[in-house]
C-alpha positions as CSV (number, residue, x, y, z in Angstrom):
1,X,-4.7,24.4,4.3
2,X,-3.7,21.0,5.3
3,X,-6.0,18.8,7.1
4,X,-5.2,16.5,9.7
5,X,-6.8,13.3,11.0
6,X,-8.0,10.1,9.5
7,X,-11.3,11.2,8.8
8,X,-10.2,14.6,7.4
9,X,-8.2,13.1,4.8
10,X,-9.3,15.0,1.4
11,X,-11.7,12.7,-0.8
12,X,-9.7,14.1,-3.6
13,X,-6.1,11.9,-2.7
14,X,-8.8,8.8,-2.1
15,X,-10.2,9.3,-5.2
16,X,-7.4,9.6,-7.5
17,X,-5.0,6.8,-5.5
18,X,-6.4,3.7,-6.9
19,X,-4.6,1.6,-9.3
20,X,-6.6,2.6,-12.7
21,X,-4.4,3.6,-15.8
22,X,-3.8,7.3,-16.5
23,X,-3.7,8.2,-20.0
24,X,-0.1,9.4,-21.2
25,X,1.3,8.6,-17.7
26,X,4.7,7.3,-17.0
27,X,4.8,3.6,-17.3
28,X,4.6,1.2,-14.3
29,X,7.6,0.2,-12.3
30,X,8.3,-3.5,-13.7
31,X,5.8,-6.0,-11.7
32,X,8.8,-8.5,-11.1
33,X,10.3,-6.2,-8.3
34,X,8.3,-5.1,-5.3
35,X,9.6,-1.6,-5.0
36,X,9.4,-0.5,-1.3
37,X,10.5,1.9,1.2
38,X,12.7,0.7,4.1
39,X,9.9,1.5,6.5
40,X,7.4,-0.5,4.5
41,X,9.8,-3.7,4.6
42,X,10.1,-3.6,8.2
43,X,6.3,-3.7,8.7
44,X,6.0,-6.5,6.4
45,X,8.7,-8.4,8.3
46,X,7.1,-7.7,11.6
47,X,3.6,-8.7,10.3
48,X,5.2,-12.0,8.7
49,X,6.8,-12.7,12.0
50,X,3.6,-12.2,13.6
51,X,1.9,-14.4,11.2
52,X,4.4,-17.3,11.6
53,X,4.8,-17.2,15.5
54,X,1.8,-15.9,17.4
55,X,-1.2,-16.6,14.6
56,X,-0.1,-20.1,13.7
57,X,0.5,-21.2,17.4
58,X,-3.3,-19.7,18.0
59,X,-4.7,-21.9,15.2
60,X,-2.6,-25.0,16.1
61,X,-4.2,-24.6,19.7
62,X,-8.0,-24.1,18.1
63,X,-7.3,-27.4,16.0
64,X,-6.2,-29.1,18.8
65,X,-9.2,-27.8,20.9
66,X,-11.9,-28.5,18.2
67,X,-10.5,-31.9,17.1
68,X,-11.3,-32.9,20.8
69,X,-15.0,-32.5,20.1
70,X,-15.4,-35.7,18.5
71,X,-16.0,-37.0,14.7
72,X,-14.1,-35.0,12.5
73,X,-16.2,-35.7,9.6
74,X,-19.2,-33.6,11.3
75,X,-17.2,-31.4,13.5
76,X,-17.8,-27.9,11.7
77,X,-15.6,-26.0,14.2
78,X,-12.7,-28.3,13.2
79,X,-13.3,-27.6,9.7
80,X,-13.3,-24.1,10.2
81,X,-10.1,-24.1,12.2
82,X,-8.3,-26.1,9.3
83,X,-9.8,-23.3,6.9
84,X,-8.1,-20.9,9.1
85,X,-4.9,-22.7,8.9
86,X,-5.0,-22.8,5.2
87,X,-5.8,-19.1,4.6
88,X,-3.0,-18.4,7.2
89,X,-0.5,-20.4,5.2
90,X,-1.4,-18.8,2.0
91,X,-0.8,-15.4,3.5
92,X,2.5,-16.2,4.9
93,X,3.7,-17.5,1.8
94,X,2.2,-14.4,-0.1
95,X,3.9,-12.0,2.6
96,X,7.2,-14.2,2.2
97,X,7.3,-13.5,-1.7
98,X,6.9,-9.9,-1.3
99,X,9.6,-9.6,1.3
100,X,11.9,-11.9,-0.8
101,X,11.1,-10.0,-4.0
102,X,11.4,-6.5,-2.2
103,X,13.6,-3.7,-3.9
104,X,14.2,-1.2,-1.2
105,X,14.0,2.5,-2.7
106,X,15.9,5.1,-0.7
107,X,14.7,8.7,-1.0
108,X,17.7,10.4,-3.0
109,X,17.2,14.2,-2.5
110,X,17.1,14.7,-6.5
111,X,14.6,17.6,-6.6
112,X,12.0,15.2,-8.3
113,X,9.4,13.2,-6.9
114,X,10.3,9.3,-6.5
115,X,9.2,6.5,-4.3
116,X,9.7,7.6,-0.7
117,X,9.0,11.2,-1.3
118,X,6.7,13.5,0.7
119,X,5.1,15.8,-1.4
120,X,2.9,18.6,-0.9
121,X,0.8,19.3,-3.8
122,X,-2.3,21.9,-4.7
123,X,-4.8,19.5,-6.2
124,X,-7.7,21.2,-7.6
125,X,-6.7,24.2,-5.8
126,X,-6.6,22.4,-2.1
127,X,-3.2,21.6,-0.5
128,X,-2.5,17.9,0.2
129,X,0.5,16.3,1.5
130,X,1.3,12.7,-0.1
131,X,3.7,10.3,0.3
132,X,4.6,8.0,-2.6
133,X,5.1,4.6,-1.5
134,X,5.3,0.9,-3.0
135,X,1.8,-0.7,-3.5
136,X,2.0,-2.7,-0.3
137,X,2.3,0.6,1.7
138,X,-0.8,2.3,0.4
139,X,-3.0,3.9,3.3
140,X,-5.0,6.9,1.6
141,X,-6.2,7.9,4.8
142,X,-2.6,8.6,6.0
143,X,-1.6,10.1,2.4
144,X,0.3,7.2,1.3
145,X,-0.2,6.6,-2.1
146,X,1.3,4.0,-4.8
147,X,3.9,5.0,-7.5
148,X,1.3,3.0,-9.6
149,X,-2.0,4.8,-9.0
150,X,-3.0,7.5,-11.3
151,X,-2.0,10.6,-8.8
152,X,1.3,8.7,-8.2
153,X,2.2,8.3,-11.7
154,X,1.3,11.9,-12.4
155,X,3.6,13.4,-9.8
156,X,6.5,10.9,-10.1
157,X,9.8,12.7,-11.4
158,X,8.1,15.9,-11.2
159,X,10.0,19.0,-9.7
160,X,8.9,22.0,-7.6
161,X,6.8,24.3,-9.4
162,X,5.6,21.6,-11.9
163,X,2.0,21.6,-13.1
164,X,0.0,19.0,-14.6
165,X,-3.7,18.5,-15.9
166,X,-4.4,14.8,-16.0
167,X,-7.8,13.1,-17.0
168,X,-8.3,10.2,-14.5
169,X,-11.7,8.6,-15.1
170,X,-14.3,10.7,-15.7
171,X,-12.4,13.6,-14.0
172,X,-10.0,16.1,-15.2
173,X,-7.7,17.1,-12.0
174,X,-5.1,20.0,-11.8
175,X,-1.9,19.2,-9.6
176,X,1.2,21.5,-8.9
177,X,3.9,20.4,-7.0
178,X,4.7,22.8,-4.1
179,X,7.3,21.1,-1.9
180,X,9.2,17.7,-2.1
181,X,10.8,16.4,1.0
């Protein structure tokens, strides 16, 4: 049966949704492009906007405030604020790069598992609902797994009824595609 809630997510999906390689798996999508769902891109854009507007202003205010404490050479609060600013700028640049290199993948109802597909699988005899997403959208507690993960690679391009057995790490998993949305 399907489990609901963050804590109830199966440890099976979490165990097999990291980025280790799967022997005999479908090759990764090229790393130049960041394949992402339109929903995932919108989330990235919202986060980027928040960091550029709200967080940048907060840190600028903090720097002004801590600079008023006196000697900047021995001002630990000022040094910390400047480090936060540098970290934020790096995060903004990274997000901007991800947004700029994003390639939106629309889920075309082809009858095969693809990026954006919601898939009901039988994983070692337990039903699990997963969604195949881009690497930046992963949330194993919500069943969102990357197409680059071992489980993502194992189910990518498969159809309803397809069965597969994959060795992932020290584990041998049996998977069957039950439904694709």
